[in-house]
C-alpha positions as CSV (number, residue, x, y, z in Angstrom):
1,M,0.0,0.0,0.0
2,D,1.3,3.5,-0.9
3,I,0.4,6.5,1.3
4,L,1.7,10.0,1.9
5,I,1.4,11.3,5.4
6,K,1.2,15.1,5.4
7,A,2.6,17.5,8.1
8,A,3.0,15.0,10.9
9,T,5.0,15.7,14.0
10,I,7.3,12.7,14.6
11,I,7.6,11.5,18.2
12,D,10.4,8.9,18.2
13,P,13.6,9.6,20.3
14,E,15.5,7.0,18.3
15,S,14.8,8.9,15.0
16,K,16.8,11.9,13.7
17,H,13.4,13.4,12.9
18,H,12.2,13.4,16.5
19,G,10.1,16.4,17.3
20,K,10.0,17.7,13.7
21,K,7.0,18.2,11.5
22,R,7.5,16.1,8.4
23,D,5.8,14.5,5.3
24,V,6.3,10.7,5.3
25,L,6.0,8.7,2.1
26,I,5.2,5.0,2.5
27,Q,5.5,2.6,-0.5
28,N,4.8,-1.1,-0.3
29,G,4.8,-0.9,3.4
30,T,8.2,0.7,3.7
31,I,9.1,4.3,4.7
32,E,10.5,5.6,1.3
33,K,11.1,9.2,2.2
34,I,10.8,11.7,5.1
35,A,11.1,15.4,4.3
36,A,9.8,18.8,5.2
37,K,7.6,18.7,2.1
38,I,7.0,15.9,-0.4
39,S,5.2,16.6,-3.6
40,D,2.6,14.0,-4.5
41,T,4.0,13.1,-7.9
42,K,2.6,9.6,-8.1
43,K,-0.9,10.5,-6.9
44,V,-0.8,8.2,-3.9
45,E,-3.4,8.4,-1.1
46,E,-2.8,11.3,1.2
47,L,-3.4,11.3,5.0
48,S,-3.8,14.7,6.5
49,L,-5.4,15.1,10.0
50,D,-5.7,17.8,12.7
51,N,-2.6,18.1,14.9
52,L,-1.3,14.8,13.4
53,H,1.5,13.1,15.3
54,V,3.2,9.9,14.4
55,S,5.3,7.4,16.4
56,Q,6.4,3.8,16.4
57,G,3.3,1.6,16.6
58,W,2.3,1.1,20.3
59,F,2.6,-2.2,22.1
60,D,0.3,-3.5,24.9
61,S,1.8,-6.2,27.0
62,S,-1.5,-7.4,28.6
63,V,-4.6,-7.8,26.5
64,S,-7.4,-10.4,26.9
65,F,-9.8,-11.5,24.2
66,G,-12.5,-14.1,24.7
67,E,-11.8,-16.3,21.8
68,P,-11.7,-19.3,22.1
69,G,-14.4,-20.1,24.6
70,F,-15.7,-16.7,25.6
71,E,-16.5,-15.1,22.2
72,E,-19.5,-13.2,23.8
73,R,-16.9,-11.1,25.6
74,E,-14.6,-10.3,22.6
75,T,-13.6,-12.1,19.4
76,I,-10.1,-11.9,18.2
77,Q,-11.1,-10.0,15.0
78,N,-13.1,-7.4,16.9
79,G,-10.4,-7.2,19.5
80,L,-7.7,-6.5,16.9
81,Q,-9.9,-3.9,15.2
82,T,-10.4,-2.2,18.6
83,A,-6.6,-2.3,19.3
84,A,-5.9,-0.8,15.9
85,K,-8.3,2.1,16.3
86,S,-7.0,2.7,19.8
87,G,-3.4,3.1,18.4
88,F,-1.9,-0.3,19.2
89,A,0.0,-2.1,16.4
90,Q,1.1,-5.0,18.6
91,V,-0.7,-6.8,21.4
92,A,0.4,-9.6,23.7
93,V,-2.6,-11.7,24.3
94,N,-3.2,-13.6,27.6
95,A,-3.9,-17.2,28.0
96,N,-7.2,-16.9,29.9
97,T,-9.3,-18.6,27.2
98,Y,-11.2,-21.9,27.1
99,P,-9.2,-24.0,26.4
100,V,-6.4,-22.3,28.2
101,T,-3.5,-21.4,25.8
102,D,-1.1,-24.0,27.3
103,S,0.1,-25.9,24.2
104,K,1.8,-25.5,20.8
105,S,-1.6,-26.0,19.0
106,N,-3.3,-23.3,21.1
107,I,-0.6,-20.9,20.2
108,K,-0.9,-21.8,16.6
109,F,-4.7,-21.2,16.7
110,L,-4.3,-17.7,18.0
111,K,-1.7,-16.8,15.4
112,T,-3.9,-18.3,12.6
113,Q,-6.9,-16.3,13.7
114,A,-4.9,-13.0,13.6
115,Y,-3.2,-13.8,10.3
116,N,-2.9,-11.0,7.8
117,H,-4.3,-8.3,10.2
118,A,-2.7,-4.9,10.6
119,V,-2.2,-5.6,14.3
120,S,0.4,-8.2,15.2
121,L,-0.8,-10.6,17.8
122,Y,1.8,-12.1,20.1
123,P,0.5,-15.0,22.2
124,I,1.3,-15.4,25.9
125,G,1.4,-19.1,26.8
126,A,0.1,-20.3,30.1
127,L,2.9,-21.1,32.6
128,T,1.2,-24.2,33.9
129,V,-1.1,-26.8,32.5
130,Q,-4.6,-25.3,32.3
131,S,-3.3,-22.4,34.5
132,K,-3.9,-24.6,37.6
133,S,-0.4,-23.9,39.1
134,A,0.4,-27.6,39.4
135,D,2.6,-28.7,36.4
136,L,4.6,-26.6,34.0
137,A,3.1,-26.4,30.5
138,E,5.1,-27.2,27.4
139,L,7.0,-23.9,27.5
140,Y,9.7,-24.7,25.0
141,D,7.3,-25.9,22.3
142,M,5.1,-22.9,22.8
143,Q,8.0,-20.5,22.5
144,N,9.1,-22.2,19.3
145,E,5.6,-21.7,18.0
146,G,5.6,-17.9,18.8
147,A,4.8,-17.5,22.5
148,V,6.5,-14.3,23.9
149,S,6.2,-15.1,27.6
150,F,4.5,-17.5,30.0
151,Y,1.8,-16.3,32.5
152,D,-1.2,-17.7,34.3
153,Y,-3.2,-14.6,33.9
154,K,-4.2,-13.0,37.3
155,K,-3.5,-16.3,39.0
156,P,-0.7,-16.1,41.6
157,I,1.9,-18.9,41.7
158,A,1.3,-20.3,45.2
159,N,4.1,-22.9,45.0
160,A,7.4,-21.2,45.3
161,N,9.3,-24.2,44.0
162,L,7.2,-24.2,40.8
163,L,8.4,-20.6,40.1
164,K,12.0,-21.6,40.9
165,I,11.9,-24.5,38.4
166,A,10.2,-22.3,35.8
167,L,12.9,-19.6,36.1
168,Q,15.7,-22.3,35.9
169,Y,14.1,-24.2,33.0
170,T,13.4,-21.1,30.8
171,Q,17.0,-20.0,30.9
172,N,17.7,-22.8,28.4
173,F,15.8,-21.0,25.7
174,N,15.8,-17.4,27.0
175,G,12.1,-17.6,28.0
176,L,10.3,-14.8,30.0
177,V,8.3,-15.8,33.1
178,Q,5.5,-13.7,34.5
179,S,4.3,-13.9,38.0
180,F,1.1,-12.2,39.2
181,P,1.9,-10.2,42.4
182,M,-0.7,-11.4,44.9
183,N,-0.4,-13.7,47.9
184,R,-3.8,-15.6,47.9
185,S,-3.6,-16.5,51.5
186,V,-3.4,-12.9,52.5
187,A,-5.8,-11.5,49.8
188,K,-8.4,-14.3,50.5
189,N,-11.8,-13.2,49.1
190,G,-11.0,-9.5,49.1
191,M,-12.9,-7.3,46.6
192,M,-11.1,-3.9,46.9
193,N,-8.1,-2.2,48.4
194,E,-8.0,-2.8,52.2
195,G,-8.0,0.5,54.0
196,V,-10.3,3.2,55.4
197,N,-12.7,3.0,52.4
198,S,-13.1,-0.8,52.5
199,T,-13.9,-0.6,56.2
200,R,-16.4,2.2,55.7
201,L,-18.1,0.4,52.8
202,G,-18.1,-2.9,54.6
203,L,-16.3,-4.7,51.7
204,K,-13.6,-7.3,52.2
205,G,-10.2,-5.8,51.5
206,I,-7.1,-6.9,49.5
207,P,-4.2,-5.6,51.5
208,A,-1.2,-4.0,49.8
209,L,0.8,-6.6,51.9
210,S,-0.6,-9.4,49.7
211,E,1.1,-7.9,46.6
212,E,4.3,-6.9,48.4
213,L,4.8,-10.3,50.0
214,Q,4.5,-12.0,46.7
215,I,6.9,-9.6,45.0
216,A,9.5,-10.0,47.8
217,R,9.3,-13.8,47.5
218,D,9.6,-13.7,43.7
219,L,12.6,-11.4,43.8
220,Y,14.4,-13.7,46.3
221,I,13.7,-16.7,44.1
222,L,15.0,-14.7,41.0
223,E,18.1,-13.8,42.9
224,Y,18.7,-17.5,43.6
225,T,17.9,-18.9,40.2
226,G,18.7,-16.2,37.7
227,G,16.4,-16.0,34.6
228,K,14.1,-13.4,33.3
229,L,11.1,-12.3,35.4
230,H,8.3,-9.9,34.5
231,I,5.9,-8.7,37.2
232,P,2.7,-7.5,35.6
233,T,0.4,-4.8,36.9
234,I,1.9,-3.7,40.2
235,S,-0.2,-1.3,42.3
236,T,1.4,-0.2,45.5
237,K,4.1,2.2,46.7
238,K,6.1,-0.5,48.4
239,S,6.1,-2.6,45.3
240,V,7.8,0.2,43.4
241,Q,10.5,0.4,46.1
242,L,11.0,-3.4,46.1
243,I,11.5,-3.5,42.3
244,K,13.7,-0.5,42.3
245,E,16.1,-2.1,44.8
246,A,16.1,-5.4,42.8
247,K,17.1,-3.5,39.7
248,K,19.9,-1.8,41.6
249,Q,21.1,-5.3,42.6
250,G,21.3,-6.3,39.0
251,L,18.3,-8.7,38.9
252,D,16.8,-9.3,35.5
253,V,13.3,-8.1,36.4
254,T,10.8,-5.8,34.7
255,C,7.3,-4.7,35.6
256,S,4.2,-3.0,34.3
257,V,1.4,-0.9,35.6
258,A,-2.2,-0.9,34.5
259,V,-3.3,2.6,33.4
260,A,-6.3,2.4,35.8
261,N,-4.0,2.1,38.8
262,L,-2.1,5.2,37.7
263,V,-5.2,7.4,37.2
264,L,-8.0,6.1,39.5
265,T,-8.2,5.5,43.3
266,D,-10.4,3.4,45.6
267,K,-12.5,6.4,46.5
268,L,-14.5,5.6,43.3
269,L,-16.0,2.5,44.9
270,E,-18.3,4.5,47.1
271,A,-21.2,3.8,44.8
272,F,-20.5,0.1,44.6
273,D,-20.1,0.4,40.9
274,T,-18.7,-2.9,39.6
275,R,-16.9,-1.2,36.7
276,Y,-14.3,-0.3,39.3
277,K,-13.9,-3.8,40.6
278,L,-10.4,-4.5,39.1
279,L,-7.5,-6.8,39.9
280,P,-5.1,-5.5,41.2
281,P,-7.6,-3.3,43.0
282,L,-7.6,0.5,42.8
283,R,-5.4,1.7,45.6
284,T,-4.9,5.0,47.4
285,K,-3.8,8.4,46.1
286,E,-0.4,7.8,47.7
287,D,0.0,4.6,45.8
288,A,-1.0,6.2,42.5
289,E,1.5,9.0,43.0
290,A,4.3,6.5,43.7
291,L,3.4,4.5,40.6
292,L,3.6,7.6,38.5
293,E,7.0,8.5,40.0
294,G,8.2,4.9,39.3
295,L,7.1,5.2,35.7
296,K,8.9,8.5,35.3
297,D,12.2,7.3,36.8
298,G,12.1,4.0,34.8
299,T,11.5,1.6,37.7
300,I,8.2,0.7,36.0
301,D,9.1,-0.4,32.5
302,G,5.7,0.2,30.8
303,V,2.0,0.9,30.9
304,T,-0.7,-1.6,29.9
305,S,-4.4,-1.1,29.2
306,D,-4.9,-4.6,30.9
307,H,-7.8,-4.9,28.6
308,D,-10.1,-7.6,30.0
309,P,-13.6,-7.8,28.5
310,I,-16.3,-9.2,30.8
311,D,-19.9,-10.0,29.6
312,I,-22.7,-8.1,31.2
313,E,-24.1,-11.1,33.1
314,H,-20.9,-11.3,35.1
315,K,-20.2,-7.6,35.5
316,K,-23.6,-5.9,36.0
317,T,-24.5,-7.7,39.2
318,E,-24.0,-7.5,42.9
319,F,-20.6,-6.2,43.8
320,E,-19.7,-9.4,45.7
321,H,-20.5,-11.6,42.7
322,A,-19.2,-9.4,39.9
323,Y,-16.0,-10.6,38.1
324,F,-12.8,-8.5,38.3
325,G,-11.7,-6.8,35.1
326,G,-12.2,-3.8,32.8
327,I,-11.7,-3.0,29.1
328,G,-9.0,-0.5,28.4
329,L,-7.6,-0.3,24.9
330,E,-9.8,2.6,23.8
331,S,-9.1,4.8,26.8
332,C,-5.5,3.8,27.5
333,F,-3.7,6.6,25.7
334,G,-6.1,9.4,26.7
335,A,-5.9,8.4,30.3
336,L,-2.1,8.2,30.3
337,R,-1.7,11.4,28.4
338,S,-3.8,13.1,31.0
339,L,-1.0,12.4,33.5
340,V,2.2,12.8,31.5
341,D,3.6,14.6,28.5
342,T,3.5,13.2,25.0
343,E,7.0,11.8,24.8
344,M,6.6,10.1,28.2
345,S,3.3,8.6,27.1
346,I,4.8,7.1,23.9
347,K,7.8,5.7,25.8
348,A,5.5,4.1,28.4
349,L,3.6,2.4,25.6
350,N,6.7,1.1,23.8
351,R,9.4,0.4,26.4
352,L,8.4,-3.2,27.0
353,K,8.8,-4.2,23.3
354,S,12.4,-5.4,23.8
355,R,11.4,-7.4,26.9
356,F,8.9,-9.4,24.9
357,N,11.3,-9.7,22.0
358,I,9.3,-7.5,19.7
359,L,11.1,-5.5,17.0
360,S,11.0,-1.7,17.2
361,N,10.8,0.0,13.8
362,T,12.3,3.4,14.1
363,V,10.6,6.1,12.0
364,E,13.4,6.4,9.5
365,E,13.7,6.0,5.7
366,G,14.2,2.4,4.6
367,N,12.5,0.9,7.6
368,K,9.3,-1.1,7.6
369,A,6.4,1.2,8.4
370,N,4.9,0.3,11.8
371,L,3.2,3.6,12.9
372,T,0.6,5.0,15.2
373,F,-1.3,8.2,14.3
374,F,-2.6,10.4,17.2
375,D,-3.5,13.8,18.4
376,P,-1.9,14.2,21.8
377,D,-3.8,17.4,22.8
378,K,-7.4,16.5,21.9
379,T,-9.7,16.5,24.9
380,W,-12.8,14.3,24.7
381,R,-15.3,12.4,26.9
382,F,-15.1,8.6,26.8
383,S,-18.8,8.0,26.3
384,E,-20.5,4.6,25.7
385,E,-20.7,5.5,22.0
386,A,-16.8,5.6,21.9
387,I,-16.5,2.0,23.2
388,L,-15.4,-0.3,20.3
389,S,-15.2,-3.5,22.4
390,T,-18.1,-6.0,22.5
391,S,-18.0,-5.7,26.3
392,K,-18.7,-2.4,28.0
393,N,-17.0,-2.8,31.4
394,T,-14.9,0.3,31.5
395,A,-13.7,2.1,34.6
396,F,-13.2,5.2,32.4
397,L,-16.8,5.7,31.3
398,N,-17.7,9.4,31.0
399,Q,-14.2,10.5,32.0
400,Q,-12.6,13.5,30.4
401,L,-9.5,12.3,28.6
402,K,-6.6,14.1,26.8
403,G,-5.1,12.6,23.7
404,K,-6.7,10.4,21.1
405,A,-5.5,7.8,18.6
406,Y,-6.4,8.2,15.0
407,G,-5.3,4.6,14.1
408,I,-2.3,2.7,12.7
409,F,-0.4,1.8,9.6
410,A,1.2,-1.6,10.1
411,N,1.8,-4.8,8.1
412,N,1.1,-2.7,5.0
413,K,-2.4,-1.9,6.1
414,L,-4.1,1.3,7.2
415,I,-6.8,1.3,9.9
416,L,-8.3,4.6,11.1
417,N,-11.1,5.6,13.4
418,E,-14.1,6.8,11.3
């Protein structure tokens, strides 16, 4: 596909064109020319949008789709279209399907369903068989088929020896292990952050301690075994401190934060609205501020939408019975940009690429075009009409956001919001 992008500000610190307004000519999926002005001599399609900015295509390290098994929540095709229109050119897809993505054939199914789409789907294989935390899944075979890491989505590894063996085994093929930061024996049946608000509302709490104990344990195991560990979606001030110290010691650990935990706090649960029932739970303002500081100083490696569609039957019900989870692809950039500047936002959405062994295509002539188009300054309200996902369980409904994606150009395909 040939396209001429007009007057776009390039946001890519790795490019010599960073911060400059340029025309970008793409031919057959490759960036042919970048210049202050390019004349349309070949009558190619032009793309000209208000306050147009362009960056490397964004990556989301934690996305859930329903297919296979829960297609009523989100199909792969609808999920990929949602990702594209939300600015994401690559997504790592969790194993919380039915059947669980715990084998080579399951990985192959996901890749086949996403074949030839603009968005590249990178499967995450389950760490254990059926994500039951008993026996390791066929990790080596899954990685050979295309799995980028191994993770029992939102299920903590209770057996410390199992994590030890996983970290030792995956070193043989440079595999990436993820461990959800929650000690189940401490969290028990908690539904929100344990604190003043949970006591006042009469809801069972999930203590910050449950996360911090698990992270401390996992880091001790990592120090003993070596290997590569990624801790997804941390949510407390102490967690940031623990990971910062581990990095200073030279441990090979990375972490992410869900955008909801950066922006929102547990005060929102006063109306018992199940849209705010998330895992990890929304924490305190102090926690959110510490997470933001950790993102800025590099302790937190990246931001994820933690997109988790839940059907209406399991979300719009009594708070105690509602499932954890919220969709986030559509609102991720706007929520993040509301907190930090444009360059920091783009860094936060791309820093984890190398950790998941995903190629970064700098915005330079001769490189494959893998681009996100966006307006970093547009303010808008995230109404129900703006939801592209099949499920509607968003914690950001009716929030004022700043920054909006126009779409992507990737895999020689252009997908834009209408």
